N, C-alpha and C positions, 0 to 999 in steps of 0.2 A: 361095386360090395363083395367081396370076395364069396368065392362059392360055398365054404363053410358057413358065412353069417348068413347068406342067401338063403341057406337049406334051415338053416334056424327058422329064418322066416315063414318059410313056405310049410315046413312042418307045422308052425303054430297055426297056420292056415288051416291043413288038413285034419288037424284035430279038433279044431272049432266046428269043421263041418258034420263030427261026429256027434256033436252034442244032443243034447237032448229036443227031441222032435214036438215040444210044447203046440199046444194050438198057437198059431199067430194071429198077432192083433196087430194091424198098420198104424204105427205111430201118429197116421193123418187122423185117426179118428178122436183123437186126443184134442177135444174142442173145446171151447169156454162153453160150461151149459150155464145161464144165469138162475136156471132153475131147481138145483141142486140143491139141498136142503143142509148138505155138509159142506160146507165152505171155509176156507183161511181167507182172511184179507189183509190184503196190500193196501196200507193208507198212506196217502200226501199230506203230509201237513204244511200249511205255507208259514213259513218263518217270519217273525216280524220282529227287526232288529232294535226301534224305535221304541219297543216295549222289555226290550231286555234280552228277548227270545232269538238271536242268531241262530245259525244253525249250530255250532258248538254247543251252544246251550241247550238247545233241543237233544241232541245228540247224545251229551250227559248225562240230562234226564231221561231218554227212554234206555240206556243203557244202564244206569244205575238204578231206576224205579219199576221198571219194567222186564229188565232182561229180553229187552227186543233185539231181534234181527234186523239191522241197518241195511237197507241195501241200496240205500242211492241217497247220494247228499248233493243237492246242486246251489247256486247262486242264491235260490229264492225259497228251495223247499227239502224236505226230508223225505224220502221214503221208508218203511216201516214195515215188515212183515211180522202179521200175527196169526200164528197158527187158528187151526179149529180149536176151539176151549178158552182162545187167551181174548176172542172177538169183543167183549166186555171188556179187557182189562183195560185201565184208565190211569192218569195219572193227573191228579188237580189241578196241577199248575200248567198242565197242557190240554185239558178239557176245554178252554174255553179258545185255544187257537183254530182258524178255519184251516179244515181236513174233508179229502173226501175220500172215500171210500171204495173199492172193485173188489167184488168176492171171486175169487179164487177156487173153485172147485177141489176139493184133495183127489180127484183123479187126476188132474195136472201135474199133482207130485209123485205119482207113480209111474215108474219106467214104461214103457208098452213092453207087454211080453213077446220079442222078438226073437225069432232064429234066424242066423247066416243063412243069406241064399247062393245057391251055387254061383249064382250067374245073375248078373245086371247087364243088360246091353248100353256099355258105357261109350260103342262107337255114335251115338249122337247125344249132343249137349242138349238140344231142344228136345229130343224126343223119350229120353231116358227117366225110368221110375223114380230113378236112385235120389234125387232130389228132393222127393216128395214127404220123407220122413229122417227122422233123427236115427243115428246108427251107432250100436254099441261097437265096442273096441273093435273087436271079431269081425265086424260088416267092414269096417275100415282098412283091415287088413285085407280082405277080398278085395275092397275097390281098391287096393293098393298093388294087390296083384294083376288085376285086370286091366289097371292102366299099363304096367310092364309087358302084359301081352298083347295089347293092342299097339303101344307106341314103344316097341323096343330101341328106336332110334333118337327115343328124345326125351326119355326120360330115364334117372337110377334112382337106385333105393340105397342111402347112405347110412351106415349105421353111428349113432353120435354118442353111445352110453348106455346105461342101464339106469332104470329108475331104484324107487328107493325098497321095492318089491319086486325088483330083478326082473322089470319085463323092459323088454329091448328097444330103445328110444331110436327113430330114424326121422330122417329129411327125405323129403322128394327135390330132387335136382331136375331141374329142364329147362331144356336147352333145344337148340335148331340144329347144332351140327356139335359135334364130338368135339372135333379140334378148334375149333375156334372161341369154346364156350368159356374158356378160361379168361379170353379178351373183352368179352360182351361185359356190360355194367352190370352190377350185381344188386338182387333186389331180395329180401328176405321177408315172408310172413310168417306168423307163428299164430295159431287157432287158441285155443284156450287154457290160458296159465291154471285159471280158477275154475274148478271142475264142473260148478255148476252151470257154465256159460256154453252149453251149447251149440249156440246158433253161431260162437265164434269157431268151433271147430268142423263145423256143417258149412259156413263159407267157405272156408279154407280149401276144403276136398272140389267145393263149388269151384274155385277160381283154378284149382289143377287142374281139373277137368276143361276149362274154359281155355286155359293155355295152350292144350293138345288138340281142341275141338278145330274141326275145318273150319278154316276163315270164312267160307261162305254162309256159316252160322249165325245168328244173333245173336250176341254176348260172346262171342270166339275172341279170344285175348291172342291169339297163335300171332298175328303178326306183331306183337312187342318182341316176338323169339329173335328178331332181325338184331334189336339194338341191345337186350337183356337175356341172362340166365338167372332163372326164380330158384331159390330155395326155399323150401314150405314143411315147417315142422308142424303137420296136422295135428298132434295131440303132446305137448308139451308136460302134461301133467298126467301120465298114465293111469296113476294107481289111483289117484283122487274121481279119474272120468270113471273108471270101471265103479270105484263105491256109489257113485252118483247113481248109475243103474242096477246096482244090486242091493245097496242100503240106505242110502239119505240120497236123495234128490237135490238136496241143496245145502250139500259138500261143499266147502271151498276150497280147505287147501290141499296140499298134496297127505301123505299119509306116512309122515316121517316122524320114528320114535324119540323125543325131545332127549330123554333121559331116564333114568333108572328110576327115579322118584316122580317123576311127571306123571299126572294124571291123564293129561289131555295128551292127542294126535296133533300133526302136523305144522306146516307154517306156509305163512302166504307167500307163493313163491316170488311175488310181484313187492315183496318187499325186502327180499332178498338179494338184489344183485348190488353189487360193488362200487357205485357212486354215490357218495353221501350218502349212505346206509345210516342207520341210528338202530340202535337194540330199545328206544322207547317209544318208536313208530306207532302209536294207537291211532285210530281211525274215528274223528281227525284227532288231531291231540289236543283235547280238552286240556282245562286248566288241573284237573285233578291229575289227568295221564300224565302230565311231561313231569311229575314227581314222583309217581307210583312205578316201580318196576312194573316192565312187560306182563301182559297176562298171557301166558302159553293158549291157555284155552279161548282166548281172542280169534275169530276168526281171520284176522289182520297180524298176527304175532308174525314179528319179521325174524324170528329167530336168535341164535346167541352172537352169530357172526355174518358177515357177506360171503355168499356162496355155500352155505351152510347144507341147501338142498344139491343135492347130486343131479335131478333134473336141469336144475337152475347153472348148476357148472357145468353139467355136460352142452347146453346150448350156447354157454357163453366160448367154450372151447372149440365147438365147431365154429364158430362165428369169424375166430382169428384164425381160420385156414383159407376164409375164402378171399378172393381176390377184387377188387374194385369195387366194393361195398358203395354205393351210393343211396339206397332207399330200404326203409326198414316199417314195418307195419305190426304193432300187436293189436290183434281183432281183440275185441271184446264184447260185454255188454253190461249195459245196456246205459241210454243217454242220447244217440244220435249225434253225437259227438266227433269232429276230428283235431286234435290235440296236439300240440307240439309240448317240447323241452320247454320251460323245465316243471318238474314236480315236487322238485325236494324245496322250492321256495317259489312266491308268490312275487317277490321282489327285484327279481332278477329276468332278463332275458337274455338269448342266446345271442353271440356276434352273428348268427345267418337267421336271426328272427323272422328278418323283411320276407326273407327269399322261402320261409319255409311256411310262414303266412299266407303269401300269395300262393303257392302250390295249392295250401287247404284248400283255400276259397274256391279256386276254380276244381278243385276235386269236389267241392261240397256241390258247384252247379251242375257238375256232371251228373252226379248220384241224383237229385232233381229231375234230370230229364227222362230217367228210368219211369220211375212210378209216382213222380212229384212227393217225394219223400223230402223233407227239409232238414240237414243236419246245420251245426252251428260250427264254425273254428276256429281256435284260439287255444292261448297256452293254459296245459293240464291242470298246474294248480290252482289257476283262479277260474278255470272252468266247473272244480272240481273243491280241491281242499290241498292242503300240504301232506306229500306224501314220499319220504326218503326211498331210497332204494328199490326206483322205479325203473322198469323194465328201458323205457323210453330214455331214460336221464342215463344211463349205461350206453345205450347204442350209440347216443350222441356226443355224451361226455368221455367214455372210454375207449369205443370200437371205431368213432370219429367216422360214422355214419351221418353225412349232414340233414338228408330229410328222414327223419325220426320221428314215427307219428303212433299215438294210442287212439284207434278207431272203434268208439263205440257206437256197436250198429242196433237196429231196433229194437223196442220202440222207446217211448218216453216215460214209460210206467204204466199203462194198461197191463200189461201182462209182465214185464220187468225180467226177470232171468226164467220165465216161463212161457216163451213167444211160442204159441201152436206152430206147429211143423207146416201148416200152407204157408206161412211168411218165409222158408227156408228159399225158395227159389226166387220168390223177390227180391228178398235181401241179396241173396248172389248177384244179380243182376246188376242190381245198384251199385254194389261192392264194384265188381267188373270195371264200372263205367268209372268210378273213381282212382281204380288203378291205372286206368289208362288216362285218364287226366294227369294223373301225379307223373307218369313216365313219360308224356311227350312234356311236360315242364322241364322236368329233369332233361331232358334231351335237347330241348330247344336251348336251355340255360347253357349247356355245355358247348355248344358250338354259337 
């Protein structure tokens, strides 16, 4: 990293440390309180294709009749979020479908009032308190600086461009030896493209720390650096991420102005990649949506054109500069799935589908060893729904990264996007196991 750019990052961190010293409330205190009178509802609706209510029909009814926030679409269910005050909202055509409600206290929707700490002890992966809570962007800057200070010979900050709101985007380059890093196999990991998926960015930070931790520590990933150079974009959507902390915990898109006459802001970064992009990529593609213009106010709005998002464009450009790329993981929430391309179609498989799935099944088994968590493995479209313009399709179809995966972390619908912070470390540990398994499979396949 050039000295002027490094100075910019350090200056930003210094400014952050001078912010208001408001009372500090650890994010770990944000736990699910089932006794809370004021609560939102996460409703899981079981779909029933035999009665004409497949996932597409349910979503269409939810979006059009209730203007509901659809959180997840699976093969046999749809998760919908109902804020406080809309808990009794119903649709006559859906009322008789089986469903289960989880009450989410509104406290979970409020970002913890944190202030940046001047120092976390990151010299030990096992003993640090850093991975016990979620962190605002300024904390992530401090985390990055401390890794640079602790491991100057094994980590670099690479600037990759600026966001819509002019925040500097960067990647962490983690390696064993500066002289040989370009010859190692490249492995890219990205955090939350969708701003509200905090666990994805927290897990990316855990992985960065694990790669640098002493090999004697549990869940250290340092031995992988003998074969790999890792590149981690911790915060692919910095503007959206900040917005979830300051304004709307459930914000999904980036914060891009879409046009002088558009009343809504932002596009779905994970629909804006330049492989099989479509301007009518609604979520999912209901019969009505196939003919209607794309709605800029929808969370899944794909933009006017591929790579319209500067954040997406920055990451794509960065990828083209990296040597020997063999693996890519897009960390996401939620669903406990390891998914292979394709996302744009459910009718086709890749030419490398056998190797991709074999590696994914081994990775899922490795996850279970850590804490007993069960992940499924399969094609992304069949596991969820058709979604053109997906990053995993781009990484495999355009960037040529054979082992490209979308990994939906915990959970399966109890908390959804509001996973309590006490699960950050267990999720990080099982994800470390997953990456170790994938890395071992790729190396063995190579030789």
